[in-house]
C-alpha positions in Angstrom: 119.0 73.3 76.5 121.0 75.7 77.8 121.2 77.2 81.6 123.2 78.4 84.5 123.8 76.2 87.6 125.0 77.2 90.6 127.6 74.4 91.7 128.5 73.9 95.2 132.1 73.0 95.9 134.0 70.8 98.6 135.4 74.0 100.0 132.0 75.3 100.9 132.3 77.9 97.6 130.3 77.9 94.8 130.7 78.3 91.2 128.7 79.6 88.4 128.7 77.5 85.3 126.5 77.8 81.6 125.9 74.2 81.6 124.0 72.5 78.2 121.9 69.1 78.9 121.4 67.4 75.4 119.8 63.8 75.4 120.2 63.5 79.3 123.8 64.2 79.7 125.0 67.4 80.5 127.9 69.0 80.0 129.7 72.4 81.0 129.9 75.1 78.2 132.0 77.5 80.6 133.0 77.7 84.6 132.9 82.0 85.6 134.6 81.4 88.7 133.6 80.9 92.0 132.9 82.7 95.3 131.6 82.7 98.8 130.0 85.8 99.2 126.3 87.1 98.3 128.2 89.3 96.3 131.0 87.6 94.3 128.0 84.6 92.8 125.6 87.1 92.4 128.2 89.0 90.7 129.6 85.6 88.6 125.9 85.0 88.7 125.5 87.8 86.2 128.1 87.5 83.9 126.8 84.0 83.0 123.5 85.8 82.4 124.9 88.5 80.2 126.7 86.1 78.3 123.4 83.6 78.2 121.9 87.1 76.7 124.3 87.8 74.3 123.7 84.0 73.2 120.0 84.8 72.4 121.0 88.1 70.9 119.6 90.4 73.9 122.1 91.5 76.1 123.9 95.4 76.9 127.8 95.1 76.0 128.7 95.7 79.7 128.0 94.6 83.1 127.8 97.5 86.0 128.5 96.5 89.2 126.4 98.9 90.3 123.4 96.8 88.7 125.0 93.9 90.9 124.7 95.4 93.6 121.6 97.0 93.1 119.9 93.8 92.0 121.5 91.5 94.4 120.0 93.5 96.9 116.5 94.0 95.5 116.6 90.4 94.9 116.6 90.2 98.8 113.3 92.1 99.5 110.2 91.3 100.4 106.9 93.3 100.9 107.3 92.6 104.3 110.6 94.5 104.7 109.3 97.1 102.8 107.7 100.4 104.9 105.5 103.5 103.1 107.0 106.4 104.2 106.3 109.0 101.8 102.7 110.2 103.6 104.6 111.1 106.2 107.1 112.6 104.9 104.2 114.9 103.1 101.1 115.3 104.8 103.6 114.6 108.3 105.1 118.2 107.5 101.3 119.2 107.1 100.3 117.7 110.4 103.4 119.4 112.9 102.8 122.9 110.7 100.1 123.8 112.8 101.5 122.2 115.6 99.7 119.0 115.9 102.5 117.5 116.6 102.6 118.8 120.3 99.7 116.1 121.0 101.7 113.2 122.3 100.6 110.3 120.4 101.7 108.6 117.8 98.2 106.5 117.4 96.2 110.3 116.7 99.7 110.9 114.2 98.9 107.5 112.8 94.8 108.3 112.4 95.6 112.0 111.0 98.2 111.1 108.2 96.3 108.1 107.2 92.7 109.8 107.2 94.4 112.8 105.1 96.4 109.9 102.6 93.8 107.1 102.5 90.4 108.4 103.6 88.0 105.3 105.0 86.3 103.8 107.5 88.9 102.7 111.0 89.0 99.9 109.6 90.7 100.7 106.1 92.8 102.7 108.5 93.7 99.5 110.6 94.7 97.8 107.2 96.4 100.8 105.8 98.7 101.3 108.9 99.0 97.3 109.6 99.9 96.9 105.6 102.4 99.9 104.5 103.7 101.2 108.4 103.7 97.6 110.1 101.3 98.9 113.0 99.8 96.3 114.2 96.0 97.6 116.0 92.9 96.1 116.5 89.7 98.0 116.1 89.1 98.5 120.1 92.5 100.1 120.4 91.2 103.0 118.4 87.7 102.9 119.4 89.1 103.3 122.8 91.3 106.3 121.6 88.4 107.8 120.1 86.7 107.9 123.4 90.6 109.5 125.2 90.4 111.7 122.4 86.7 113.3 122.9 87.7 113.1 126.7 91.6 114.1 127.2 92.5 115.6 124.0 89.4 117.4 122.6 90.9 120.7 124.2 94.2 120.3 123.1 93.4 119.8 119.7 90.7 122.4 119.9 92.9 125.1 120.9 96.1 123.9 118.2 93.7 124.1 115.8 92.6 127.9 116.9 95.6 129.3 117.4 97.0 128.0 113.9 93.6 130.0 112.2 94.1 132.8 114.4 98.0 133.2 112.9 96.6 132.4 109.3 94.1 134.8 109.2 96.7 137.6 111.1 94.8 137.4 114.8 91.6 138.1 113.9 88.5 135.1 113.3 85.1 136.7 112.3 83.3 134.0 111.0 83.4 130.0 111.7 82.0 127.5 109.4 81.4 123.7 110.7 81.3 121.3 108.2 77.9 119.3 109.3 77.9 116.8 106.4 78.2 113.8 109.2 75.2 115.4 111.1 72.1 113.4 110.8 68.8 114.1 112.8 66.5 111.2 114.4 63.4 111.8 116.3 61.3 108.7 118.6 58.3 110.1 117.7 56.6 110.8 114.4 55.0 113.6 113.6 52.5 115.1 110.5 55.5 115.8 108.4 56.1 113.9 105.2 57.4 114.0 102.4 
């Protein structure tokens, strides 16, 4: 069996070696040098890996230092260090275009962009914001904000939407459509109307 070994030297540097193990004994086939920084060690490791691939018959001919740097950088990433910015870039411009960026609330912006990009319940919005934007919210914060939106920010949001619509339509609004898909009607008393 042949493998790559990272060996710590007395000086504190690491050497990269190709080692074979046969019948319980280890034999160093080749040493690629030693390094102290993560980049040096990674470069040596990639050289050793390339030679191992050549022995297997599955290698490219050249080591590209840029590939080593990229692989070294990417290997240090975890899901916690990744943040999704695409929806913010795209839908953020759509949010800003009518003038909603004048509403001084980061939570309003997060909720609107999340609703555009990842429609779902308030709990799904919380999950999305935490997982991809590292914004930690509790459901009660959303409900409290909805109250604030209804009492304090409603007029400002309506005014921004009205002014933008008026600008888009050339200054004249003659018909307004309302979305009634989320409304329903209930009655406390039964009547004679049966389906």
